[in-house]
N, CA, C and O atoms as a GROMACS GRO file, in nm:
protein
  408
    1THR      N    1  -1.188  -0.587  -1.976
    1THR     CA    2  -1.065  -0.659  -1.950
    1THR      C    3  -1.027  -0.646  -1.803
    1THR      O    4  -1.087  -0.570  -1.727
    2CYS      N    5  -0.926  -0.721  -1.766
    2CYS     CA    6  -0.882  -0.722  -1.626
    2CYS      C    7  -0.820  -0.588  -1.587
    2CYS      O    8  -0.837  -0.543  -1.474
    3TYR      N    9  -0.750  -0.525  -1.679
    3TYR     CA   10  -0.686  -0.397  -1.650
    3TYR      C   11  -0.791  -0.290  -1.617
    3TYR      O   12  -0.778  -0.217  -1.518
    4VAL      N   13  -0.894  -0.282  -1.700
    4VAL     CA   14  -1.000  -0.183  -1.678
    4VAL      C   15  -1.072  -0.210  -1.547
    4VAL      O   16  -1.099  -0.117  -1.471
    5GLN      N   17  -1.101  -0.334  -1.519
    5GLN     CA   18  -1.167  -0.370  -1.394
    5GLN      C   19  -1.079  -0.333  -1.275
    5GLN      O   20  -1.129  -0.284  -1.174
    6SER      N   21  -0.950  -0.355  -1.285
    6SER     CA   22  -0.857  -0.321  -1.176
    6SER      C   23  -0.855  -0.172  -1.148
    6SER      O   24  -0.862  -0.129  -1.033
    7VAL      N   25  -0.846  -0.094  -1.254
    7VAL     CA   26  -0.841   0.052  -1.238
    7VAL      C   27  -0.972   0.104  -1.180
    7VAL      O   28  -0.971   0.184  -1.087
    8MET      N   29  -1.083   0.058  -1.234
    8MET     CA   30  -1.214   0.105  -1.185
    8MET      C   31  -1.235   0.065  -1.039
    8MET      O   32  -1.284   0.144  -0.959
    9GLN      N   33  -1.199  -0.058  -1.005
    9GLN     CA   34  -1.216  -0.105  -0.868
    9GLN      C   35  -1.132  -0.020  -0.772
    9GLN      O   36  -1.180   0.021  -0.666
   10SER      N   37  -1.009   0.006  -0.808
   10SER     CA   38  -0.922   0.085  -0.721
   10SER      C   39  -0.975   0.227  -0.704
   10SER      O   40  -0.980   0.280  -0.593
   11TYR      N   41  -1.015   0.288  -0.816
   11TYR     CA   42  -1.062   0.427  -0.812
   11TYR      C   43  -1.189   0.442  -0.728
   11TYR      O   44  -1.194   0.526  -0.638
   12PHE      N   45  -1.289   0.361  -0.756
   12PHE     CA   46  -1.417   0.378  -0.688
   12PHE      C   47  -1.414   0.329  -0.543
   12PHE      O   48  -1.486   0.382  -0.459
   13LEU      N   49  -1.332   0.230  -0.512
   13LEU     CA   50  -1.319   0.187  -0.374
   13LEU      C   51  -1.254   0.297  -0.290
   13LEU      O   52  -1.302   0.327  -0.180
   14LEU      N   53  -1.149   0.356  -0.341
   14LEU     CA   54  -1.084   0.466  -0.269
   14LEU      C   55  -1.175   0.587  -0.259
   14LEU      O   56  -1.178   0.655  -0.156
   15SER      N   57  -1.249   0.614  -0.364
   15SER     CA   58  -1.345   0.725  -0.360
   15SER      C   59  -1.452   0.702  -0.254
   15SER      O   60  -1.488   0.795  -0.182
   16ALA      N   61  -1.502   0.580  -0.243
   16ALA     CA   62  -1.602   0.549  -0.141
   16ALA      C   63  -1.546   0.567   0.000
   16ALA      O   64  -1.615   0.614   0.089
   17ILE      N   65  -1.421   0.529   0.018
   17ILE     CA   66  -1.357   0.546   0.149
   17ILE      C   67  -1.346   0.694   0.183
   17ILE      O   68  -1.374   0.734   0.296
   18LEU      N   69  -1.306   0.776   0.086
   18LEU     CA   70  -1.292   0.920   0.112
   18LEU      C   71  -1.427   0.989   0.130
   18LEU      O   72  -1.438   1.084   0.208
   19TRP      N   73  -1.530   0.943   0.060
   19TRP     CA   74  -1.664   0.998   0.083
   19TRP      C   75  -1.710   0.964   0.224
   19TRP      O   76  -1.779   1.045   0.288
   20ASN      N   77  -1.674   0.848   0.273
   20ASN     CA   78  -1.708   0.811   0.410
   20ASN      C   79  -1.645   0.910   0.508
   20ASN      O   80  -1.710   0.953   0.604
   21ALA      N   81  -1.519   0.946   0.484
   21ALA     CA   82  -1.451   1.043   0.570
   21ALA      C   83  -1.517   1.180   0.559
   21ALA      O   84  -1.533   1.250   0.660
   22ALA      N   85  -1.555   1.220   0.439
   22ALA     CA   86  -1.619   1.350   0.420
   22ALA      C   87  -1.753   1.356   0.493
   22ALA      O   88  -1.786   1.456   0.556
   23ILE      N   89  -1.830   1.249   0.484
   23ILE     CA   90  -1.959   1.245   0.553
   23ILE      C   91  -1.939   1.249   0.704
   23ILE      O   92  -2.013   1.317   0.775
   24ALA      N   93  -1.840   1.176   0.754
   24ALA     CA   94  -1.811   1.179   0.898
   24ALA      C   95  -1.770   1.319   0.941
   24ALA      O   96  -1.812   1.366   1.047
   25TYR      N   97  -1.690   1.385   0.860
   25TYR     CA   98  -1.648   1.522   0.891
   25TYR      C   99  -1.769   1.617   0.894
   25TYR      O  100  -1.781   1.701   0.983
   26LEU      N  101  -1.857   1.603   0.796
   26LEU     CA  102  -1.976   1.688   0.790
   26LEU      C  103  -2.069   1.662   0.908
   26LEU      O  104  -2.125   1.757   0.965
   27LEU      N  105  -2.087   1.536   0.945
   27LEU     CA  106  -2.172   1.504   1.060
   27LEU      C  107  -2.113   1.559   1.190
   27LEU      O  108  -2.185   1.612   1.275
   28LYS      N  109  -1.982   1.546   1.205
   28LYS     CA  110  -1.916   1.600   1.324
   28LYS      C  111  -1.936   1.750   1.332
   28LYS      O  112  -1.967   1.803   1.439
   29ASN      N  113  -1.918   1.819   1.220
   29ASN     CA  114  -1.937   1.965   1.219
   29ASN      C  115  -2.082   2.004   1.241
   29ASN      O  116  -2.110   2.108   1.301
   30ALA      N  117  -2.175   1.923   1.192
   30ALA     CA  118  -2.317   1.953   1.214
   30ALA      C  119  -2.352   1.943   1.361
   30ALA      O  120  -2.440   2.015   1.409
   31ILE      N  121  -2.285   1.853   1.433
   31ILE     CA  122  -2.312   1.838   1.576
   31ILE      C  123  -2.241   1.947   1.657
   31ILE      O  124  -2.299   2.005   1.748
   32LEU      N  125  -2.116   1.973   1.622
   32LEU     CA  126  -2.038   2.070   1.700
   32LEU      C  127  -2.068   2.214   1.665
   32LEU      O  128  -2.063   2.302   1.752
   33TYR      N  129  -2.099   2.240   1.538
   33TYR     CA  130  -2.124   2.377   1.491
   33TYR      C  131  -2.254   2.381   1.411
   33TYR      O  132  -2.251   2.400   1.290
   34PRO      N  133  -2.369   2.365   1.478
   34PRO     CA  134  -2.496   2.358   1.404
   34PRO      C  135  -2.528   2.485   1.326
   34PRO      O  136  -2.604   2.480   1.230
   35GLU      N  137  -2.473   2.598   1.367
   35GLU     CA  138  -2.502   2.722   1.296
   35GLU      C  139  -2.437   2.726   1.157
   35GLU      O  140  -2.479   2.805   1.072
   36LYS      N  141  -2.338   2.642   1.131
   36LYS     CA  142  -2.270   2.641   1.002
   36LYS      C  143  -2.329   2.540   0.904
   36LYS      O  144  -2.282   2.531   0.790
   37VAL      N  145  -2.429   2.466   0.944
   37VAL     CA  146  -2.485   2.361   0.858
   37VAL      C  147  -2.545   2.419   0.731
   37VAL      O  148  -2.538   2.357   0.626
   38LEU      N  149  -2.605   2.536   0.739
   38LEU     CA  150  -2.669   2.594   0.622
   38LEU      C  151  -2.568   2.632   0.514
   38LEU      O  152  -2.604   2.639   0.397
   39GLY      N  153  -2.444   2.657   0.550
   39GLY     CA  154  -2.342   2.694   0.453
   39GLY      C  155  -2.269   2.576   0.392
   39GLY      O  156  -2.164   2.592   0.329
   40ILE      N  157  -2.324   2.458   0.410
   40ILE     CA  158  -2.255   2.337   0.364
   40ILE      C  159  -2.249   2.328   0.212
   40ILE      O  160  -2.155   2.270   0.157
   41THR      N  161  -2.346   2.384   0.143
   41THR     CA  162  -2.346   2.372  -0.003
   41THR      C  163  -2.230   2.449  -0.066
   41THR      O  164  -2.186   2.416  -0.176
   42LYS      N  165  -2.180   2.551   0.002
   42LYS     CA  166  -2.065   2.625  -0.050
   42LYS      C  167  -1.939   2.539  -0.046
   42LYS      O  168  -1.847   2.561  -0.125
   43SER      N  169  -1.934   2.442   0.043
   43SER     CA  170  -1.817   2.357   0.058
   43SER      C  171  -1.818   2.235  -0.033
   43SER      O  172  -1.717   2.167  -0.046
   44MET      N  173  -1.930   2.207  -0.095
   44MET     CA  174  -1.942   2.084  -0.173
   44MET      C  175  -1.840   2.071  -0.287
   44MET      O  176  -1.789   1.962  -0.308
   45PRO      N  177  -1.808   2.178  -0.361
   45PRO     CA  178  -1.705   2.163  -0.464
   45PRO      C  179  -1.570   2.116  -0.407
   45PRO      O  180  -1.498   2.041  -0.472
   46ARG      N  181  -1.538   2.161  -0.287
   46ARG     CA  182  -1.413   2.118  -0.223
   46ARG      C  183  -1.419   1.970  -0.188
   46ARG      O  184  -1.321   1.898  -0.207
   47TYR      N  185  -1.533   1.923  -0.138
   47TYR     CA  186  -1.547   1.781  -0.105
   47TYR      C  187  -1.541   1.695  -0.231
   47TYR      O  188  -1.480   1.588  -0.231
   48HIS      N  189  -1.605   1.741  -0.338
   48HIS     CA  190  -1.600   1.667  -0.464
   48HIS      C  191  -1.457   1.660  -0.518
   48HIS      O  192  -1.413   1.555  -0.565
   49ALA      N  193  -1.385   1.771  -0.510
   49ALA     CA  194  -1.245   1.771  -0.557
   49ALA      C  195  -1.161   1.674  -0.475
   49ALA      O  196  -1.077   1.603  -0.530
   50TYR      N  197  -1.184   1.670  -0.345
   50TYR     CA  198  -1.110   1.580  -0.256
   50TYR      C  199  -1.147   1.434  -0.282
   50TYR      O  200  -1.059   1.349  -0.295
   51CYS      N  201  -1.276   1.405  -0.288
   51CYS     CA  202  -1.322   1.266  -0.296
   51CYS      C  203  -1.312   1.205  -0.435
   51CYS      O  204  -1.317   1.083  -0.449
   52TRP      N  205  -1.297   1.287  -0.538
   52TRP     CA  206  -1.278   1.235  -0.673
   52TRP      C  207  -1.136   1.259  -0.723
   52TRP      O  208  -1.084   1.179  -0.801
   53GLY      N  209  -1.072   1.367  -0.678
   53GLY     CA  210  -0.938   1.402  -0.725
   53GLY      C  211  -0.829   1.316  -0.664
   53GLY      O  212  -0.742   1.266  -0.736
   54VAL      N  213  -0.831   1.300  -0.532
   54VAL     CA  214  -0.728   1.220  -0.465
   54VAL      C  215  -0.731   1.075  -0.516
   54VAL      O  216  -0.624   1.020  -0.543
   55PRO      N  217  -0.848   1.011  -0.529
   55PRO     CA  218  -0.847   0.876  -0.585
   55PRO      C  219  -0.794   0.871  -0.728
   55PRO      O  220  -0.729   0.774  -0.768
   56PHE      N  221  -0.821   0.976  -0.805
   56PHE     CA  222  -0.769   0.978  -0.942
   56PHE      C  223  -0.616   0.976  -0.941
   56PHE      O  224  -0.554   0.899  -1.014
   57ILE      N  225  -0.557   1.061  -0.859
   57ILE     CA  226  -0.411   1.065  -0.850
   57ILE      C  227  -0.355   0.932  -0.801
   57ILE      O  228  -0.259   0.879  -0.856
   58LEU      N  229  -0.418   0.878  -0.695
   58LEU     CA  230  -0.368   0.753  -0.638
   58LEU      C  231  -0.398   0.632  -0.727
   58LEU      O  232  -0.341   0.525  -0.705
   59THR      N  233  -0.484   0.646  -0.825
   59THR     CA  234  -0.511   0.539  -0.921
   59THR      C  235  -0.414   0.546  -1.039
   59THR      O  236  -0.376   0.444  -1.095
   60VAL      N  237  -0.376   0.666  -1.076
   60VAL     CA  238  -0.283   0.683  -1.189
   60VAL      C  239  -0.142   0.637  -1.152
   60VAL      O  240  -0.071   0.582  -1.236
   61LEU      N  241  -0.101   0.658  -1.028
   61LEU     CA  242   0.035   0.622  -0.987
   61LEU      C  243   0.068   0.474  -1.006
   61LEU      O  244   0.172   0.443  -1.065
   62PRO      N  245  -0.016   0.380  -0.960
   62PRO     CA  246   0.015   0.238  -0.987
   62PRO      C  247   0.010   0.204  -1.136
   62PRO      O  248   0.081   0.115  -1.183
   63ALA      N  249  -0.075   0.275  -1.210
   63ALA     CA  250  -0.082   0.250  -1.354
   63ALA      C  251   0.050   0.287  -1.422
   63ALA      O  252   0.089   0.224  -1.520
   64ALA      N  253   0.118   0.387  -1.369
   64ALA     CA  254   0.246   0.430  -1.427
   64ALA      C  255   0.354   0.323  -1.411
   64ALA      O  256   0.448   0.319  -1.490
   65THR      N  257   0.340   0.239  -1.312
   65THR     CA  258   0.438   0.132  -1.291
   65THR      C  259   0.389  -0.003  -1.344
   65THR      O  260   0.454  -0.105  -1.324
   66GLY      N  261   0.274  -0.003  -1.412
   66GLY     CA  262   0.220  -0.127  -1.467
   66GLY      C  263   0.178  -0.226  -1.360
   66GLY      O  264   0.193  -0.347  -1.378
   67SER      N  265   0.124  -0.176  -1.251
   67SER     CA  266   0.091  -0.262  -1.138
   67SER      C  267  -0.051  -0.317  -1.139
   67SER      O  268  -0.088  -0.394  -1.051
   68TYR      N  269  -0.132  -0.278  -1.237
   68TYR     CA  270  -0.270  -0.330  -1.243
   68TYR      C  271  -0.275  -0.456  -1.328
   68TYR      O  272  -0.203  -0.469  -1.427
   69GLY      N  273  -0.361  -0.548  -1.288
   69GLY     CA  274  -0.380  -0.672  -1.365
   69GLY      C  275  -0.433  -0.782  -1.276
   69GLY      O  276  -0.496  -0.756  -1.174
   70SER      N  277  -0.406  -0.903  -1.316
   70SER     CA  278  -0.454  -1.019  -1.241
   70SER      C  279  -0.382  -1.030  -1.108
   70SER      O  280  -0.259  -1.022  -1.102
   71SER      N  281  -0.460  -1.049  -1.003
   71SER     CA  282  -0.405  -1.060  -0.869
   71SER      C  283  -0.450  -1.191  -0.806
   71SER      O  284  -0.493  -1.194  -0.690
   72GLY      N  285  -0.440  -1.295  -0.880
   72GLY     CA  286  -0.485  -1.425  -0.831
   72GLY      C  287  -0.629  -1.449  -0.872
   72GLY      O  288  -0.658  -1.465  -0.990
   73ALA      N  289  -0.720  -1.451  -0.775
   73ALA     CA  290  -0.860  -1.482  -0.802
   73ALA      C  291  -0.938  -1.364  -0.860
   73ALA      O  292  -1.048  -1.385  -0.912
   74TRP      N  293  -0.886  -1.242  -0.852
   74TRP     CA  294  -0.958  -1.126  -0.904
   74TRP      C  295  -0.861  -1.030  -0.969
   74TRP      O  296  -0.739  -1.051  -0.966
   75CYS      N  297  -0.914  -0.925  -1.025
   75CYS     CA  298  -0.833  -0.822  -1.091
   75CYS      C  299  -0.817  -0.704  -0.996
   75CYS      O  300  -0.915  -0.646  -0.950
   76TRP      N  301  -0.693  -0.669  -0.969
   76TRP     CA  302  -0.663  -0.555  -0.883
   76TRP      C  303  -0.519  -0.517  -0.904
   76TRP      O  304  -0.471  -0.519  -1.018
   77ILE      N  305  -0.447  -0.483  -0.799
   77ILE     CA  306  -0.306  -0.451  -0.809
   77ILE      C  307  -0.230  -0.584  -0.801
   77ILE      O  308  -0.254  -0.665  -0.711
   78LYS      N  309  -0.139  -0.605  -0.895
   78LYS     CA  310  -0.067  -0.732  -0.906
   78LYS      C  311   0.010  -0.765  -0.778
   78LYS      O  312   0.047  -0.676  -0.701
   79SER      N  313   0.032  -0.892  -0.757
   79SER     CA  314   0.111  -0.939  -0.643
   79SER      C  315   0.259  -0.938  -0.680
   79SER      O  316   0.315  -1.040  -0.719
   80SER      N  317   0.320  -0.823  -0.667
   80SER     CA  318   0.463  -0.806  -0.694
   80SER      C  319   0.518  -0.712  -0.588
   80SER      O  320   0.443  -0.663  -0.503
   81THR      N  321   0.646  -0.686  -0.592
   81THR     CA  322   0.705  -0.596  -0.494
   81THR      C  323   0.646  -0.456  -0.507
   81THR      O  324   0.606  -0.394  -0.408
   82ALA      N  325   0.640  -0.406  -0.631
   82ALA     CA  326   0.579  -0.274  -0.653
   82ALA      C  327   0.430  -0.279  -0.621
   82ALA      O  328   0.375  -0.184  -0.565
   83GLY      N  329   0.364  -0.390  -0.655
   83GLY     CA  330   0.222  -0.404  -0.627
   83GLY      C  331   0.192  -0.402  -0.479
   83GLY      O  332   0.093  -0.342  -0.436
   84GLU      N  333   0.275  -0.466  -0.400
   84GLU     CA  334   0.255  -0.464  -0.254
   84GLU      C  335   0.266  -0.322  -0.199
   84GLU      O  336   0.189  -0.282  -0.112
   85PHE      N  337   0.364  -0.247  -0.250
   85PHE     CA  338   0.378  -0.108  -0.208
   85PHE      C  339   0.253  -0.029  -0.243
   85PHE      O  340   0.200   0.044  -0.160
   86TRP      N  341   0.206  -0.043  -0.368
   86TRP     CA  342   0.089   0.033  -0.411
   86TRP      C  343  -0.037  -0.008  -0.336
   86TRP      O  344  -0.122   0.076  -0.308
   87ARG      N  345  -0.051  -0.134  -0.305
   87ARG     CA  346  -0.168  -0.178  -0.226
   87ARG      C  347  -0.170  -0.107  -0.091
   87ARG      O  348  -0.273  -0.056  -0.047
   88PHE      N  349  -0.054  -0.104  -0.027
   88PHE     CA  350  -0.047  -0.039   0.104
   88PHE      C  351  -0.069   0.112   0.091
   88PHE      O  352  -0.149   0.169   0.165
   89PHE      N  353   0.002   0.175  -0.002
   89PHE     CA  354  -0.002   0.320  -0.015
   89PHE      C  355  -0.135   0.369  -0.070
   89PHE      O  356  -0.185   0.473  -0.028
   90GLN      N  357  -0.193   0.296  -0.165
   90GLN     CA  358  -0.314   0.343  -0.233
   90GLN      C  359  -0.443   0.304  -0.161
   90GLN      O  360  -0.542   0.377  -0.171
   91LEU      N  361  -0.445   0.194  -0.090
   91LEU     CA  362  -0.570   0.151  -0.027
   91LEU      C  363  -0.559   0.143   0.125
   91LEU      O  364  -0.636   0.209   0.196
   92TYR      N  365  -0.466   0.064   0.174
   92TYR     CA  366  -0.465   0.036   0.318
   92TYR      C  367  -0.431   0.158   0.402
   92TYR      O  368  -0.492   0.178   0.507
   93LEU      N  369  -0.338   0.239   0.360
   93LEU     CA  370  -0.302   0.360   0.435
   93LEU      C  371  -0.421   0.456   0.444
   93LEU      O  372  -0.455   0.499   0.555
   94PRO      N  373  -0.486   0.493   0.332
   94PRO     CA  374  -0.605   0.578   0.344
   94PRO      C  375  -0.719   0.512   0.422
   94PRO      O  376  -0.790   0.578   0.497
   95LEU      N  377  -0.736   0.381   0.404
   95LEU     CA  378  -0.843   0.311   0.475
   95LEU      C  379  -0.823   0.319   0.626
   95LEU      O  380  -0.917   0.351   0.699
   96TRP      N  381  -0.702   0.290   0.673
   96TRP     CA  382  -0.675   0.296   0.816
   96TRP      C  383  -0.681   0.439   0.869
   96TRP      O  384  -0.723   0.460   0.983
   97ALA      N  385  -0.641   0.535   0.788
   97ALA     CA  386  -0.650   0.675   0.831
   97ALA      C  387  -0.797   0.715   0.849
   97ALA      O  388  -0.831   0.781   0.947
   98VAL      N  389  -0.881   0.676   0.755
   98VAL     CA  390  -1.025   0.709   0.766
   98VAL      C  391  -1.088   0.633   0.882
   98VAL      O  392  -1.171   0.688   0.954
   99MET      N  393  -1.050   0.508   0.901
   99MET     CA  394  -1.104   0.432   1.014
   99MET      C  395  -1.064   0.497   1.146
   99MET      O  396  -1.143   0.503   1.240
  100GLY      N  397  -0.941   0.546   1.154
  100GLY     CA  398  -0.897   0.616   1.275
  100GLY      C  399  -0.971   0.744   1.297
  100GLY      O  400  -1.002   0.780   1.410
  101TYR      N  401  -1.001   0.816   1.188
  101TYR     CA  402  -1.076   0.941   1.200
  101TYR      C  403  -1.221   0.916   1.240
  101TYR      O  404  -1.276   0.987   1.325
  102ASN      N  405  -1.282   0.815   1.178
  102ASN     CA  406  -1.423   0.788   1.206
  102ASN      C  407  -1.438   0.736   1.348
  102ASN      O  408  -1.550   0.707   1.391
   0.00000   0.00000   0.00000
């Protein structure tokens, strides 16, 4: 259904954005602190919690206000006042933050 597609699209798109930031962070640290690269596997649970947990929270919040559904030509966050807020807060704000970091 459109609701399921909306939720999945929001969750995995945000997760991909945060994984991009995590990879950029790891690459930066590998260049600046090459001696710490071997200890990267100890940090992986933290990266997984960040890249899967934050999108989960930010995906549940619009669902609580009933903001998922048909958005014109595709299924995403509805075109309403609350939907516009959630689009900005859930996708565009993290996207621009990661773009600024990268």
